[in-house]
C-alpha positions as a printed NumPy array, in Angstrom:
array([[147.975, 149.842,  54.87 ],
       [148.563, 146.204,  55.807],
       [145.818, 144.928,  58.099],
       [147.335, 141.787,  59.618],
       [150.718, 140.248,  60.254],
       [154.148, 141.793,  60.475],
       [154.239, 145.491,  59.607],
       [158.025, 145.712,  59.15 ],
       [158.376, 145.842,  55.364],
       [161.825, 144.239,  55.309],
       [160.739, 141.225,  57.386],
       [157.502, 140.918,  55.418],
       [159.446, 140.862,  52.154],
       [161.904, 138.21 ,  53.366],
       [159.075, 135.988,  54.651],
       [157.185, 136.249,  51.365],
       [160.265, 135.09 ,  49.445],
       [161.064, 132.06 ,  51.636],
       [160.914, 128.588,  50.147],
       [160.955, 125.228,  51.872],
       [164.09 , 124.796,  54.03 ],
       [165.247, 128.407,  53.56 ],
       [166.4  , 129.952,  56.834],
       [166.234, 133.234,  58.682],
       [167.921, 134.103,  61.968],
       [166.665, 136.024,  64.975],
       [169.7  , 137.332,  66.845],
       [170.663, 139.109,  70.014],
       [172.412, 142.447,  69.522],
       [175.881, 140.895,  69.826],
       [175.805, 138.18 ,  67.152],
       [178.221, 138.967,  64.313],
       [176.32 , 139.215,  61.037],
       [178.177, 138.326,  57.833],
       [178.494, 141.21 ,  55.376],
       [176.876, 139.117,  52.638],
       [173.718, 138.412,  54.701],
       [170.794, 140.833,  54.812],
       [170.627, 142.591,  58.2  ],
       [167.24 , 143.724,  59.461],
       [168.049, 145.791,  62.523],
       [165.184, 146.161,  64.999],
       [167.345, 147.056,  68.01 ],
       [166.175, 150.287,  69.662],
       [167.896, 149.995,  73.032],
       [169.128, 147.231,  75.316],
       [166.342, 144.681,  75.624],
       [164.003, 146.28 ,  73.099],
       [162.639, 144.497,  71.223],
       [163.305, 141.292,  73.08 ],
       [164.345, 138.041,  71.463],
       [161.2  , 136.264,  72.734],
       [158.834, 139.009,  71.531],
       [160.432, 138.886,  68.086],
       [160.305, 135.076,  67.948],
       [156.629, 134.976,  68.934],
       [155.772, 137.559,  66.271],
       [157.679, 135.7  ,  63.546],
       [156.041, 132.391,  64.437],
       [152.612, 133.961,  63.885],
       [153.564, 134.742,  60.276],
       [156.023, 131.989,  59.287],
       [155.633, 128.239,  58.839],
       [158.615, 126.705,  60.674],
       [159.5  , 123.022,  60.392],
       [162.499, 123.054,  62.752],
       [164.862, 125.427,  64.53 ],
       [168.54 , 125.492,  65.411],
       [170.047, 126.856,  68.624],
       [173.595, 126.992,  69.927],
       [174.379, 124.212,  72.407],
       [175.817, 126.828,  74.76 ],
       [172.33 , 128.237,  75.414],
       [171.562, 125.176,  77.565],
       [174.073, 126.249,  80.22 ],
       [174.542, 129.967,  79.556],
       [170.907, 131.057,  79.094],
       [168.599, 128.427,  80.58 ],
       [165.664, 130.846,  80.894],
       [165.602, 131.678,  77.172],
       [166.172, 128.019,  76.231],
       [163.178, 126.972,  78.337],
       [160.978, 129.779,  76.952],
       [161.903, 128.843,  73.389],
       [161.091, 125.173,  74.041],
       [157.688, 126.144,  75.446],
       [156.866, 128.558,  72.613],
       [157.877, 126.076,  69.917],
       [155.669, 123.35 ,  71.356],
       [156.225, 120.442,  68.894],
       [158.691, 122.095,  66.491],
       [161.943, 120.074,  66.584],
       [165.073, 121.759,  67.968],
       [168.597, 120.991,  66.737],
       [171.577, 122.112,  68.834],
       [174.97 , 122.906,  67.288],
       [178.073, 124.682,  68.563],
       [177.983, 128.484,  68.6  ],
       [180.846, 128.536,  66.095],
       [178.853, 126.349,  63.681],
       [175.783, 128.512,  64.345],
       [177.699, 131.629,  63.294],
       [178.908, 129.843,  60.142],
       [175.33 , 128.889,  59.23 ],
       [174.176, 132.511,  59.395],
       [175.99 , 133.015,  56.076],
       [173.354, 130.792,  54.431],
       [170.378, 132.632,  55.949],
       [168.152, 134.807,  53.791],
       [168.304, 137.445,  56.554],
       [169.355, 138.061,  60.154],
       [166.894, 139.986,  62.3  ],
       [168.852, 141.816,  65.016],
       [166.931, 142.44 ,  68.227],
       [167.833, 144.467,  71.295],
       [168.311, 141.279,  73.345],
       [171.294, 141.438,  75.706],
       [171.385, 137.917,  77.128],
       [173.934, 135.33 ,  75.919],
       [173.23 , 132.952,  73.034],
       [169.729, 134.334,  72.402],
       [169.917, 133.425,  68.716],
       [167.817, 131.054,  66.643],
       [167.775, 129.782,  63.07 ],
       [164.248, 129.24 ,  61.76 ],
       [163.944, 126.677,  58.957],
       [160.968, 127.356,  56.691],
       [158.355, 124.669,  56.321],
       [155.463, 124.463,  53.875],
       [151.786, 125.142,  54.507],
       [150.511, 122.254,  52.397]])
């Protein structure tokens, strides 16, 4: 049995295959996920697991060089935007329109669907390198 890190085998596999600049998405339960993108569905019920809990767990196991959020989060979900900014500390944040965000999910290695039920609680994590 795995001793440390993420226990979810699907997430663990995706993380182990990431190369520099590859992306994965953490999504609320309403984000449309393209058919061609791997869906890792964690949603159990509304709010569980939360977007923030999932983000914090991923950041413990993944080297992230920057993130992308939808511009709409600034006005429509200030609480999550502020929490993300605090959690990320010095990791740069790019903001793009929600429509462009949805288009970029097609390029992601996987979308991790949470039980989050607040608007625009979606993030693209861009893989960095550990050396």
